C-alpha positions, 0 to 999 in steps of 0.5 A: 139626551132624548132618543128613540130605539130604532132597532135591536136584536130579538127580545126575550118575552115581554122585555121589549127594547122600548122599555129602556125609555121608562126611567124606573130602574127597579121596575120590570117595566123599565127593562130590556132583555135580549133573547140570546143566551150563553153570552151571544152579542146583543145590541140596541140601535138608538137614534139621538134627537140631536148630535152627540158623542156616545161611547160603547159600554159592555156590561158583565154578567156580574154587574147584573148579578148573574153567575156563570156556571 
């Protein structure tokens, strides 16, 4: 489903929101990271090229291999 990134919460360092459009999940060139630490809400706003139905999905720290301490 073609899309563009329209807006997002501030990003961390070089991990810009547009990087998610690069389909290389094992490379840093394909990652986005929000600038807010400590579990604050972070979001991306995508514009779809054609109408579609999307559902919200929330990743947990464990899915990213992060541990809370």
